[in-house]
C-alpha positions as CSV (number, residue, x, y, z in Angstrom):
1,M,0.0,0.0,0.0
2,D,1.5,3.3,-1.0
3,K,0.9,6.7,0.7
4,K,-1.9,7.6,-1.8
5,A,-3.7,4.3,-0.9
6,V,-3.3,5.1,2.8
7,D,-4.7,8.7,2.3
8,K,-7.5,7.4,0.1
9,H,-8.4,4.7,2.7
10,S,-8.4,7.1,5.6
11,G,-10.0,10.0,3.9
12,A,-7.2,12.2,5.3
13,D,-3.8,12.0,7.0
14,F,-3.8,9.9,10.1
15,P,-3.5,11.6,13.5
16,I,-0.3,11.2,15.6
17,G,-1.7,8.4,17.8
18,K,-2.9,6.3,14.9
19,L,0.5,6.8,13.1
20,T,2.3,5.7,16.3
21,I,0.2,2.5,16.5
22,L,0.6,1.7,12.8
23,L,4.3,2.2,12.9
24,A,4.7,-0.4,15.7
25,V,2.3,-2.9,14.2
26,L,3.5,-2.6,10.6
27,Q,7.3,-2.7,11.4
28,E,7.8,-5.9,9.4
29,H,5.3,-5.0,6.6
30,E,5.7,-3.1,3.3
31,W,3.1,-0.5,4.4
32,R,5.6,0.7,7.0
33,K,7.2,2.9,4.3
34,A,4.0,4.7,3.7
35,I,3.5,5.4,7.4
36,E,7.2,6.6,7.7
37,Q,6.6,8.9,4.6
38,Q,3.5,10.4,6.2
39,L,5.4,11.0,9.5
40,T,8.3,12.6,7.7
41,E,6.1,14.8,5.6
42,G,4.1,15.8,8.7
43,G,7.3,17.0,10.4
44,Y,7.1,14.3,13.1
45,R,10.2,12.8,14.9
46,F,9.9,9.1,15.3
47,T,11.8,5.9,15.9
48,I,11.1,2.2,16.2
49,G,12.9,-0.5,18.2
50,R,12.6,-3.8,20.0
51,V,12.9,-5.0,23.6
52,G,12.5,-8.3,25.3
53,A,12.7,-8.7,29.0
54,M,11.2,-10.1,32.2
55,D,12.0,-6.9,34.0
56,L,9.8,-3.8,33.7
57,I,12.8,-1.5,34.4
58,K,14.6,-2.9,31.3
59,V,11.6,-2.3,29.1
60,V,11.2,1.3,30.3
61,A,14.9,2.0,30.0
62,A,15.1,0.6,26.5
63,I,12.3,2.8,25.2
64,E,13.5,5.9,27.0
65,T,17.1,5.4,25.8
66,A,15.8,5.0,22.2
67,A,13.9,8.3,22.6
68,K,17.1,10.0,23.8
69,N,19.5,8.4,21.3
70,N,17.3,9.2,18.4
71,Q,16.7,12.8,19.4
72,I,13.0,12.3,20.0
73,I,13.4,13.9,23.4
74,D,16.1,16.1,25.0
75,G,17.5,13.9,27.8
76,E,18.5,17.0,29.8
77,S,14.9,18.4,29.9
78,Y,12.9,17.1,32.9
79,R,9.7,18.0,31.1
80,E,10.5,15.9,28.1
81,V,11.8,12.9,30.1
82,H,8.8,13.1,32.3
83,A,6.4,13.1,29.3
84,I,8.0,10.0,27.7
85,Y,8.0,8.2,31.0
86,H,4.3,8.6,31.4
87,A,3.6,7.6,27.9
88,I,5.7,4.5,28.3
89,I,4.0,3.5,31.6
90,E,0.6,4.0,30.1
91,A,1.5,1.8,27.1
92,I,3.0,-1.0,29.3
93,Q,-0.1,-1.0,31.6
94,S,-2.2,-2.0,28.6
95,V,0.2,-4.9,27.7
96,G,0.2,-6.1,31.3
97,R,-3.6,-5.6,31.6
98,G,-3.1,-3.0,34.3
99,V,-0.4,-5.0,36.2
100,V,3.0,-3.6,35.4
101,Q,5.1,-6.4,36.7
102,F,6.5,-9.2,34.5
103,G,9.4,-11.2,35.9
104,D,8.0,-11.2,39.5
105,I,5.1,-13.3,38.3
106,L,7.0,-15.3,35.7
107,R,5.9,-13.3,32.6
108,T,8.1,-12.1,29.9
109,V,7.6,-9.7,27.0
110,G,8.9,-9.5,23.5
111,L,7.9,-6.1,22.1
112,T,8.3,-3.9,19.1
113,F,7.9,-0.2,20.1
114,S,7.4,3.0,18.3
115,I,7.8,6.6,19.5
116,V,6.4,9.5,17.7
117,R,6.6,13.2,18.6
118,G,4.9,16.2,17.0
119,K,1.8,18.4,16.8
120,M,-1.6,16.9,17.4
121,S,-4.1,17.7,14.7
122,G,-7.9,17.6,15.1
123,A,-10.9,19.7,15.6
124,V,-9.2,21.6,18.4
125,N,-5.9,23.4,17.9
126,H,-3.7,22.0,20.6
127,E,-0.6,23.9,21.7
128,G,2.8,22.4,21.9
129,E,3.9,18.9,21.0
130,W,2.7,15.5,22.0
131,I,4.5,12.1,22.3
132,G,3.0,8.7,21.6
133,V,4.4,5.4,22.5
134,C,3.1,2.1,21.2
135,V,4.3,-1.4,22.2
136,Y,3.2,-4.4,20.3
137,G,4.3,-8.0,20.7
138,T,3.9,-10.9,23.0
139,I,3.6,-11.5,26.7
140,G,3.4,-14.7,28.6
141,A,5.3,-17.4,30.4
142,P,9.0,-17.5,29.6
143,K,8.6,-20.6,27.5
144,K,8.1,-20.7,23.7
145,G,4.5,-21.1,22.7
146,F,3.2,-19.9,26.1
147,E,2.7,-16.3,25.1
148,H,0.1,-14.3,23.3
149,E,-0.1,-11.0,21.4
150,A,-0.6,-7.8,23.2
151,I,-0.7,-4.1,22.3
152,G,-0.4,-0.9,24.4
153,F,-0.5,2.8,23.6
154,G,0.5,5.8,25.7
155,F,0.1,9.5,24.8
156,N,1.3,12.6,26.7
157,H,1.8,16.2,26.1
158,I,5.3,17.7,26.3
């Protein structure tokens, strides 16, 4: 699917949240290029990555580090670090069904994550920038075949 097909299908450009979710879910799909093109043309900053762990702290650290290393946030700005932290926790709560502990109860995650930062479009003109975090992958017992798919999304203003 090319960008024209994405635009035709949606009726308009996708909002930042939907783009964040699509970027994570379509990471291995050819449609990813159309999403990345729309993000680039929209002036968004974005990155994608992967993390697998039984420890929540490692998941949070991997996503936050990717945001800093890819200049999505300024690691020296408390406001920006705080915004990404809340978006990460919100996304992980969805994956853990509200329980943000993994290894303590013998669960592990294997996640693809996306981070998108930019203006939020819509009926209301919102000030400043927003940051979206989507995590998509598997959660379950640390044994092959004992996991299932899960997705989480977090969104916060900067």
